[in-house]
C-alpha positions in Angstrom: 0.0 0.0 0.0 1.1 3.5 -1.0 1.3 6.0 2.2 2.1 9.0 2.8 6.1 10.5 2.7 5.3 11.7 6.4 4.4 8.5 7.7 7.4 6.8 5.9 9.8 9.1 7.7 8.2 9.5 11.3 8.3 5.6 11.2 12.5 5.5 11.2 13.8 8.7 11.3 17.2 9.1 13.7 19.8 11.7 13.9 23.3 11.0 14.1 25.2 13.4 16.4 28.5 12.9 16.4 30.4 16.0 16.1 29.5 20.0 16.9 28.5 20.2 13.6 25.9 17.8 13.7 23.3 19.1 16.3 20.0 17.9 17.2 17.8 19.9 14.9 16.0 20.9 18.2 18.8 23.0 18.8 17.9 25.2 15.6 21.7 24.8 14.4 20.1 24.6 10.7 16.8 26.0 9.5 16.0 23.7 7.1 13.0 25.5 5.6 15.6 28.5 4.8 18.4 25.8 3.2 15.7 24.5 0.9 13.9 27.6 -0.2 17.1 30.1 -1.0 17.6 26.9 -3.6 14.2 27.1 -5.3 14.9 27.1 -9.1 13.7 29.9 -11.0 12.7 30.0 -14.8 11.8 33.5 -17.2 11.9 31.7 -20.3 11.2 28.9 -22.7 14.5 27.4 -22.7 14.6 23.9 -23.6 17.0 22.6 -20.4 15.0 24.2 -18.0 11.8 22.2 -17.6 10.5 21.5 -14.2 8.7 18.6 -12.6 6.7 17.2 -9.7 6.4 13.5 -9.2 6.5 10.9 -6.1 9.2 8.8 -7.5 7.1 6.2 -9.0 5.4 8.7 -11.4 6.5 12.1 -12.8 5.0 14.9 -14.6 7.6 17.5 -16.6 6.4 20.9 -17.5 7.5 23.9 -19.7 7.3 27.4 -18.2 3.5 27.6 -18.3 3.4 25.3 -15.5 1.8 22.4 -18.0 3.0 20.8 -21.2 1.7 23.6 -23.5 4.6 23.3 -26.0 6.4 20.0 -26.2 8.3 20.8 -29.3 10.3 23.2 -28.0 11.5 20.4 -25.1 11.7 17.4 -27.2 15.5 17.8 -28.2 16.2 19.1 -24.5 14.4 18.3 -21.2 11.3 16.8 -22.7 7.8 17.2 -21.1 7.3 13.7 -20.1 4.3 11.8 -18.0 5.9 8.7 -17.2 5.4 5.8 -14.2 7.0 2.9 -13.2 4.0 0.8 -14.7 3.6 2.5 -18.3 5.4 0.2 -20.6 4.5 -1.4 -24.3 5.7 -3.5 -26.5 5.5 -3.5 -30.5 4.1 -6.8 -31.8 5.8 -9.6 -32.1 4.8 -10.5 -35.8 8.1 -12.6 -36.3 7.8 -14.8 -33.3 10.9 -13.9 -31.8 12.3 -16.1 -29.1 14.5 -14.7 -26.6 16.9 -18.1 -27.2 17.8 -16.7 -30.4 19.7 -13.5 -28.8 22.2 -16.1 -27.0 25.6 -16.5 -27.9 28.3 -18.9 -26.8 31.5 -17.5 -25.3 34.5 -19.5 -23.5 36.1 -17.5 -21.1 38.2 -20.1 -19.4 35.8 -20.3 -16.1 32.2 -21.3 -15.6 30.9 -23.2 -19.0 32.6 -23.6 -22.1 29.4 -23.0 -24.1 28.4 -19.9 -21.8 25.4 -18.3 -23.1 25.2 -14.3 -23.1 22.5 -12.3 -24.8 24.3 -10.2 -27.1 23.8 -8.0 -30.3 25.0 -9.9 -33.2 26.4 -6.9 -35.1 25.2 -8.9 -38.3 22.4 -9.3 -40.3 19.9 -11.9 -40.0 17.2 -13.4 -37.7 19.4 -13.6 -34.5 20.5 -9.7 -35.0 16.6 -9.3 -35.4 15.7 -11.3 -32.5 18.5 -9.6 -30.7 17.1 -5.9 -31.7 13.7 -7.0 -30.8 14.6 -7.9 -27.1 16.5 -5.1 -26.9 13.7 -2.6 -27.7 10.9 -4.2 -26.2 9.5 -3.6 -23.7 10.1 0.1 -23.8 8.2 2.8 -21.0 5.6 4.8 -22.2 5.0 8.6 -22.3 1.1 8.7 -20.8 0.3 11.9 -22.7 0.3 15.5 -22.6 -1.6 17.9 -20.6 -1.1 21.4 -21.8 -2.8 24.5 -22.2 -4.1 25.9 -26.0 -4.4 29.3 -25.7 -5.9 31.8 -28.6 -6.0 35.8 -28.8 -9.2 37.8 -29.5 -9.3 36.8 -33.2 -9.0 33.3 -32.7 -5.6 32.9 -33.5 -3.6 30.1 -31.4 -0.9 31.9 -29.4 2.4 30.6 -29.7 5.6 30.5 -27.6 7.2 33.6 -28.7 4.1 35.7 -28.3 4.2 35.0 -24.6 5.9 37.0 -22.4 6.5 38.4 -18.8 7.1 35.0 -17.6 8.0 34.2 -14.0 8.1 30.3 -12.8 9.2 28.9 -9.4 9.3 25.6 -8.4 8.4 25.6 -4.3 10.7 22.7 -3.0 9.2 23.0 0.2 5.6 22.1 -0.8 6.3 20.3 -4.2 4.5 22.9 -6.1 5.2 25.0 -9.3 3.8 28.2 -9.7 4.0 30.1 -13.2 2.9 33.2 -13.9 2.8 34.6 -17.7 1.2 37.2 -20.2 -0.5 35.6 -23.2 -3.4 37.4 -25.2 -3.0 40.8 -23.4 -3.8 38.7 -20.2 -2.1 37.7 -17.2 -2.2 33.9 -16.8 -1.3 31.7 -13.6 -1.0 28.3 -13.0 -0.6 26.5 -10.0 0.8 22.4 -10.5 1.3 20.0 -8.0 1.4 16.0 -7.9 -0.2 13.5 -5.8 2.2 11.6 -3.3 0.2 8.4 -3.3 -1.1 8.5 -6.9 -0.2 8.9 -10.7 -2.1 11.9 -10.6 -1.3 16.0 -11.1 -3.4 18.6 -10.4 -3.2 22.1 -11.4 -5.1 25.6 -10.6 -5.6 28.5 -13.3 -6.3 32.1 -13.2 -6.8 34.5 -16.1 -9.4 36.3 -18.0 -8.7 34.3 -21.1 -10.9 31.6 -19.4 -14.3 33.1 -19.5 -13.4 34.2 -22.8 -13.0 30.9 -24.3 -9.5 31.7 -25.0 -8.0 29.1 -22.7 -8.3 25.5 -23.0 -6.6 22.4 -21.4 -5.3 19.7 -24.1 -4.9 16.3 -23.9 -2.6 15.2 -26.6 -1.8 10.9 -26.8 1.4 9.9 -28.6 2.1 6.3 -29.7 5.5 5.1 -28.5 9.0 5.3 -31.1 10.6 2.9 -29.8 13.9 4.9 -30.3 17.2 4.3 -27.8 16.6 8.2 -26.5 14.1 10.7 -27.1 10.5 11.5 -25.6 8.8 8.4 -26.9 6.0 10.7 -28.4 5.5 9.2 -32.4 2.7 11.9 -33.6 2.8 10.5 -36.9 0.9 6.9 -36.8 -2.7 8.0 -35.2 -3.9 4.3 -37.1 -1.8 2.4 -34.6 -3.5 3.4 -31.5 -7.0 4.3 -29.7 -8.4 7.2 -27.4 -11.7 6.6 -26.8 -13.8 9.0 -24.7 -15.7 6.6 -22.7 -17.5 8.5 -20.0 -18.3 12.1 -19.7 -20.3 14.1 -17.0 -20.7 17.4 -15.3 -17.2 17.2 -13.6 -14.8 14.6 -14.9 -14.4 12.3 -18.4 -12.7 9.2 -18.3 -10.5 8.1 -21.7 -9.5 4.8 -22.6 -5.9 4.0 -24.4 -5.3 1.1 -25.9 -1.8 0.6 -27.8 -1.5 -3.1 -29.2 -1.8 -4.8 -26.1 -1.4 -2.1 -23.6 -4.4 -0.5 -22.2 -4.4 2.4 -19.4 -6.9 4.7 -18.3 -6.7 8.7 -18.2 -9.3 10.4 -15.5 -9.7 14.2 -15.9 -11.7 15.9 -12.7 -12.5 19.4 -12.4 -14.1 22.2 -10.2 -16.6 24.5 -12.1 -18.2 24.5 -15.6 -16.6 22.8 -18.2 -17.0 20.5 -20.8 -14.8 18.1 -23.2 -14.5 17.5 -26.7 -12.6 16.0 -29.4 -10.4 17.9 -31.6 -8.8 15.2 -33.3 -7.5 11.4 -33.2 -5.9 11.2 -29.7 -6.3 15.5 -29.1 -9.1 16.7 -26.4 -9.7 19.8 -25.4 -11.2 20.5 -22.0 -13.0 24.0 -21.8 -13.3 25.7 -18.6 -15.8 28.6 -18.1 -15.0 30.2 -14.8 -12.0 32.5 -14.3 -10.4 30.5 -11.5 -10.5 26.8 -12.6 -9.0 23.6 -11.4 -8.4 20.1 -12.5 -6.6 17.1 -12.0 -5.6 14.4 -14.3 -5.2 10.5 -13.1 -3.1 7.8 -15.2 -4.0 4.5 -14.1 -3.7 0.5 -15.2 -7.3 0.4 -14.0 -10.2 2.5 -14.6 -10.9 4.8 -12.1 -14.6 4.9 -10.3 -14.1 7.2 -7.5 -13.1 11.3 -8.2 -9.8 12.3 -7.9 -8.8 14.8 -5.1 -9.2 18.5 -6.2 -6.0 20.8 -6.6 -6.6 22.1 -3.1 -6.6 18.8 -1.3 -3.8 17.6 -3.6 -1.7 20.5 -2.8 -2.2 20.1 0.9 -1.1 16.6 0.6 1.6 17.4 -1.6 2.9 20.0 1.1 2.7 17.4 3.8 4.6 15.0 1.9 7.5 17.6 1.2 7.5 19.6 4.8 8.2 15.9 5.9 10.8 15.2 3.7 12.7 17.9 4.2 12.2 18.3 7.8 13.1 14.9 8.2 16.2 12.9 7.0 19.5 14.8 6.3 20.2 18.0 5.7 23.9 20.1 4.7 24.2 23.7 5.4 26.8 25.6 3.4 25.5 29.1 4.5 28.7 29.7 6.6 31.3 28.6 4.4 33.6 31.2 2.9 34.6 29.6 -0.2 32.7 30.8 -3.6 32.0 27.5 -4.8 29.9 26.4 -1.6 26.7 28.2 -2.7 26.7 26.4 -6.2 27.4 23.2 -4.2 24.5 23.9 -1.9 22.4 24.3 -4.8 23.5 20.9 -6.5 23.0 19.0 -3.2 19.2 20.7 -2.4 17.9 20.1 -5.9 19.3 16.7 -6.4 17.4 15.8 -3.2 14.4 16.7 -4.6 15.2 15.0 -8.1 15.9 11.8 -6.5 13.0 11.5 -4.5 10.5 12.2 -7.5 12.4 10.3 -10.1 14.1 7.3 -8.3 12.3 6.2 -4.9 10.0 3.7 -6.5 9.4 -0.2 -5.9 11.9 -1.0 -9.1 15.2 0.4 -10.2 14.9 3.7 -12.3 16.3 4.3 -15.7 19.0 6.5 -16.0 17.0 9.5 -17.2 14.6 8.6 -14.5 10.7 9.6 -15.1 11.6 12.3 -17.6 12.7 10.7 -20.8 13.6 7.6 -22.0 17.2 6.3 -22.1 18.0 2.8 -23.4 14.3 2.4 -24.5 13.5 3.3 -20.7 15.1 0.4 -19.5 17.1 0.5 -16.1 20.7 -0.6 -15.8 21.3 -2.3 -12.5 25.2 -1.3 -12.3 23.5 2.3 -11.9 21.3 1.1 -9.0 23.8 1.9 -6.5 24.1 5.6 -7.5 20.4 5.9 -7.6 19.6 4.6 -3.8 22.2 4.3 -1.8 22.3 8.1 -0.9 18.7 7.5 0.8 20.4 5.5 3.2 23.0 7.6 4.2 20.4 10.7 4.2 18.2 8.7 6.8 15.8 7.8 4.4 16.4 3.9 4.5 12.7 3.2 3.5 13.4 4.8 0.1 15.9 2.6 -0.8 14.3 -0.6 0.2 11.2 0.1 -1.7 13.4 -1.3 -4.9 14.9 -4.0 -3.2 11.7 -6.1 -3.3 11.8 -6.3 -7.2 15.2 -8.5 -6.9 13.0 -11.3 -5.3 10.7 -11.0 -7.7 13.0 -11.5 -10.8 15.5 -13.9 -8.8 14.2 -17.2 -11.0 15.6 -15.1 -14.0 18.8 -14.2 -12.6 19.4 -17.9 -11.5 18.6 -19.1 -14.9 21.4 -16.8 -16.3 24.0 -17.9 -13.7 23.2 -21.7 -14.5 23.4 -21.3 -18.5 27.0 -19.9 -18.1 27.9 -22.4 -15.8 28.0 -20.5 -12.3 26.1 -21.1 -9.3 23.8 -18.9 -7.5 22.3 -16.0 -8.8 23.7 -13.7 -11.7 22.0 -10.1 -11.7 21.2 -9.0 -15.1 22.7 -5.3 -15.9 19.9 -3.8 -18.3 16.6 -4.9 -17.8 12.9 -3.9 -17.4 10.1 -4.9 -14.5 10.3 -8.4 -16.2 14.0 -8.8 -15.6 14.6 -10.0 -18.8 17.9 -9.6 -19.6 18.3 -7.0 -22.5 20.6 -8.1 -25.2 23.9 -5.9 -25.5 27.3 -6.0 -26.4 28.4 -4.5 -23.4 25.8 -5.1 -20.6 25.6 -8.8 -20.6 29.7 -9.4 -19.9 29.5 -6.7 -16.7 29.7 -7.9 -12.9 29.8 -5.1 -11.2 26.5 -5.0 -10.5 26.5 -8.0 -8.8 27.7 -6.9 -5.3 25.5 -4.1 -5.2 22.7 -5.9 -3.5 24.7 -7.2 -0.9 26.1 -3.6 -0.3 22.4 -2.1 -0.3 21.5 -4.8 2.0 24.0 -4.1 4.5 23.0 -0.3 4.4 19.4 -1.5 5.6 20.9 -3.9 8.5 23.1 -1.3 9.8 20.4 1.3 10.5 17.7 -1.3 11.4 20.0 -4.3 13.1 17.0 -6.6 13.2 16.3 -10.4 12.7 13.6 -9.6 10.4 16.0 -7.7 8.1 18.3 -10.8 8.0 15.5 -13.3 7.5 14.4 -10.8 4.5 17.2 -10.8 2.6 19.8 -13.5 3.4 18.4 -15.9 1.1 19.1 -13.1 -1.9 22.7 -12.3 -0.1 23.9 -16.0 0.0 23.2 -16.4 -3.7 24.5 -13.3 -5.0 27.5 -14.3 -3.0 27.4 -18.0 -4.3 27.8 -16.5 -7.9 30.8 -14.2 -7.1 32.7 -17.3 -5.6 31.8 -19.5 -8.5 32.8 -16.6 -10.6 36.3 -16.1 -9.4 38.9 -18.5 -10.7 41.7 -20.2 -9.4 45.2 -19.6 -11.0 47.1 -22.9 -9.7 50.4 -21.5 -10.7 50.2 -17.9 -8.8 47.9 -19.8 -6.2 45.6 -16.9 -6.2 42.3 -16.0 -7.4 41.5 -14.1 -10.0 38.2 -12.3 -12.0 38.1 -12.9 -15.9 35.7 -13.0 -18.9 34.5 -9.5 -17.6 33.8 -5.9 -19.0 34.8 -3.9 -16.2 33.0 -0.8 -15.0 35.8 1.1 -17.4 34.0 -0.2 -20.2 36.7 0.3 -22.8 38.0 -2.8 -21.9 37.4 -6.2 -23.2 35.7 -9.2 -21.9 38.2 -11.8 -23.7 41.4 -10.0 -22.6 40.5 -8.4 -19.4 42.1 -9.9 -16.3 41.4 -8.5 -12.9 40.0 -5.2 -13.0 40.8 -3.3 -10.0 37.3 -1.9 -8.8 35.8 -5.4 -9.2 38.8 -7.3 -7.3 38.1 -4.7 -4.3 34.2 -5.0 -4.2 34.5 -8.8 -4.5 36.6 -8.8 -1.3 34.0 -6.5 0.0 31.0 -8.1 -0.6 32.1 -11.6 0.2 33.2 -10.4 3.5 30.0 -8.9 4.4 28.3 -12.3 3.2 30.3 -14.1 5.5 28.9 -11.5 8.5 25.3 -12.5 7.2 26.1 -15.9 7.8 27.0 -15.2 11.4 24.1 -13.0 12.2 21.9 -15.9 10.9 23.5 -18.3 13.1 25.4 -20.3 10.5 29.1 -21.0 10.1 31.1 -19.0 7.7 31.5 -20.6 4.4 35.1 -22.1 3.7 35.2 -21.3 0.1 34.3 -17.9 0.6 37.0 -17.2 3.4 39.7 -18.9 0.6 38.9 -16.7 -1.8 39.0 -13.4 0.2 42.3 -14.4 1.3 43.7 -15.3 -1.8 41.9 -12.8 -4.4 44.6 -11.1 -6.3 46.1 -7.6 -4.9 45.4 -4.8 -7.5 48.2 -4.8 -10.5 50.8 -1.7 -10.5 53.4 -0.6 -12.5 55.7 2.3 -12.0 53.7 2.6 -8.5 50.3 3.3 -10.6 47.2 0.8 -9.9 46.5 -0.5 -13.5 43.3 -0.5 -15.2 43.5 -4.4 -15.3 46.4 -6.5 -14.8 46.4 -7.5 -18.4 46.5 -3.7 -19.1 50.1 -2.8 -18.5 50.2 0.2 -21.3 47.1 2.1 -18.9 48.9 5.3 -18.6 50.3 5.4 -22.7 47.2 4.1 -24.3 44.1 6.6 -24.4 41.9 3.8 -24.4 42.5 3.3 -21.0 42.8 6.8 -19.9 39.0 7.5 -21.2 36.1 6.6 -19.9 35.4 6.1 -15.8 38.7 6.4 -13.9 37.1 2.8 -12.2 40.4 2.4 -10.1 39.5 5.1 -8.0 36.3 3.3 -6.9 38.4 0.3 -5.3 39.1 2.8 -2.4 36.4 5.5 -2.4 33.4 3.5 -3.0 34.5 0.7 -1.4 36.7 0.9 2.0 40.5 0.2 2.6 41.2 -3.8 2.0 44.8 -5.4 1.8 44.4 -5.4 -2.0 45.9 -2.2 -2.4 48.5 0.2 -0.7 47.5 3.5 0.3 50.6 5.2 -1.0 50.3 3.9 -4.4 46.1 4.8 -4.5 47.3 8.5 -3.6 50.0 8.4 -6.6 47.3 6.8 -9.0 44.6 9.8 -8.0 47.3 12.3 -8.5 48.0 11.2 -11.7 44.7 10.5 -12.9 43.6 13.7 -11.5 46.5 15.3 -14.2 46.2 13.5 -17.0 42.7 11.8 -17.4 41.0 12.5 -20.3 38.1 14.1 -18.6 36.4 15.2 -21.9 35.4 11.4 -21.8 33.8 10.6 -18.6 30.4 10.4 -16.8 28.3 12.4 -14.3 29.3 9.5 -11.5 32.9 10.0 -12.2 33.4 13.2 -10.2 31.8 11.7 -7.1 33.8 8.3 -7.2 37.2 10.9 -7.8 36.0 12.9 -4.5 35.2 9.7 -2.3 38.3 8.5 -3.3 40.4 11.8 -2.4 38.4 12.1 0.8 39.5 8.6 2.2 43.2 9.3 1.0 43.0 12.7 2.9 43.2 15.1 -0.2 40.0 17.3 0.7 40.9 20.0 -1.6 40.9 17.6 -4.5 37.4 16.0 -2.8 35.7 19.5 -3.1 37.5 20.4 -7.0 36.4 16.7 -7.8 32.8 18.0 -7.6 33.0 21.1 -8.7 35.3 20.5 -11.7 34.5 22.5 -14.9 33.4 19.9 -17.2 30.5 19.3 -19.5 29.7 16.0 -18.0 29.6 17.7 -14.6 27.4 20.3 -15.2 24.3 20.7 -13.3 21.1 22.5 -14.9 19.0 25.1 -13.2 16.6 22.5 -12.7 19.8 20.7 -10.8 19.7 18.3 -13.7 23.4 16.5 -14.3 23.8 17.2 -17.9 26.2 14.9 -19.9 25.8 15.7 -23.3 23.3 16.4 -26.5 21.8 12.6 -25.9 21.8 12.4 -22.1 20.3 15.9 -21.1 19.2 14.2 -17.8 21.8 11.8 -16.2 20.3 10.8 -12.3 23.4 8.7 -11.3 25.4 12.0 -11.3 22.9 13.5 -9.0 22.7 10.6 -6.5 26.5 10.0 -6.3 26.8 13.9 -5.5 24.6 12.9 -2.3 26.5 9.8 -1.7 30.0 11.9 -1.8 28.4 14.7 0.4 27.3 12.4 2.7 30.8 10.3 3.3 32.6 14.1 3.4 30.3 15.4 6.3 29.6 12.1 8.4 32.7 10.0 7.2 32.8 6.3 7.1 33.6 3.6 9.4 36.8 3.9 11.4 37.0 7.8 10.8 36.9 10.4 13.6 37.2 13.3 12.0 34.6 15.9 11.6 33.7 16.9 7.7 36.7 14.7 6.8 35.9 15.7 2.8 36.2 19.1 3.3 39.4 21.5 3.8 40.5 23.0 7.2 41.3 26.2 5.6 38.8 28.5 7.6 36.6 28.6 4.1 34.5 25.3 4.7 32.4 25.7 7.8 29.5 22.7 6.7 26.9 22.4 8.8 24.9 19.0 9.2 22.8 16.6 10.5 20.8 13.5 9.9 23.8 12.0 8.3 25.1 8.3 8.4 28.6 7.7 7.4 29.6 5.2 4.6 31.1 1.7 5.1 
């Protein structure tokens, strides 16, 4: 059952009091509301990268400068005006009867089965490639429909965006409400927009002289999906491929049924005041209000709603309670006492990232990298990114928001078990790119990744650290053990050198090949950490330690180095002279940054490696989460200046837009792993990590970084 955010937080909120900068909020040390409100995003024009969103973690609605989705064409190649949900998925008809088994190809990496089967893209013409393409595209996430304004001037001419002036729009983070004011057709238009915190529903309140004159209407326009890799998922050119039927219309509501092949969903519109709905064209409906002040709500559901949705005032009240509870509880960081001129921007990124991750990434399954704003990788989600999307919730004392998505793993465990079995391994192998069904998307890269595997153990451990209850152990232990069983069977014994190695994988630094890569450093450290945690779980469950796991932990290969610098892999001896190895993710830094120190590496060598990467890396070919990862490594090493510098490095992929989104490039204008990574890093820079006794260990002690915080948890 979906419950209000306030109830969630009241059930588990705990303050951490470990330093003078970490006071109980009763002391009034941090004025939370001031921290939040001074970072409200403001918009004054139709900028394709400045759209704002409301949402609840399972559903999000993104608007333009009018407060609704009035001009989606402006934003299509920027920050698209999406209406997306967890449940809204669609598949094109499988007219050629492709079978998933046709996507599988045999590989022999010298461990597991000599005929291990991986779901891949074949890069060749023929049925196998067609099958791979089909399962890569399907299912894909739906854009559920445009809800916008259609306005006309006194002569009946449609008002275009370039005729709209005096735009003044604010997202009130404390209440979750978007207030939009502008002038159109010589009249002022005021729009307030909010999202129901429990339902896939938005509500809006309109006021303008244009309403009584019939010059302002609400439009509902529904697209067919494109099935493209990265876009707004709106194909407006094939009206014959889908249906939109007005099922019911009464004085104060209307219900539409949407049918796209085998996908069916419903749209219910409720309103206060006099209004009527009419069909303008196929999949295009207009709601014409009659009163100067008019409010309405739109609900998107899998089943037809028989009861009316809440009116705007009720929705806004619920939204306000939701967000006030969110900001009042959990962690908070205040940079206002800092003298460094960069602190204000860092605070803005932190506050907006909290909001974005809550509305985009706190659902009941892992989110896609562009959240609920627009499709990337066909709307599917990537499990290696789940850590970046959700770990911060635990460190900011919002553990229940992280736990929401962990139940999904139990649902797809049978598929993960089948993947391990067909490759000759024990336990369960978590897929990389997938959808709610858990089916593995064919990929020339994703099917060979392994660093998503330990994530479940890491996240389950975070739950236990905060709750420390037998119920947590009983709930997650089977998946923890089966995850570790795969890891143990995947590690291959090198009898010549009497050690365990990792091979046959594309590491987190995706420029390396599975067929030639041995012992990538981050994966080695993650295997060491996660198998050790799994052993602790066996002991907590009253079981003996697994002797095989201990053998692997004790005999895992140390990180390979050359000239006192750690390599991208043991097989990448030319790491620091080959551009292939100094681009993409500097994943070696995750070995002691994301993860705690272990016996596999030396502190001095890791510091030298960080320094070399800092000065020489091809930073123009990195991703948004690389900067937080670098900062985490720098903080643990004792280089706080580099930690702050990494978070604020002036690079394209470290750009944070006016709405707080981490911009990557023209394709990925939204990249939420960067936002999540920022929050995780700030938590550990403030609250530290296990064994740390210093206050604010990630910030320089030069008098310029007087960072105040409360309610944060240390990292492992």
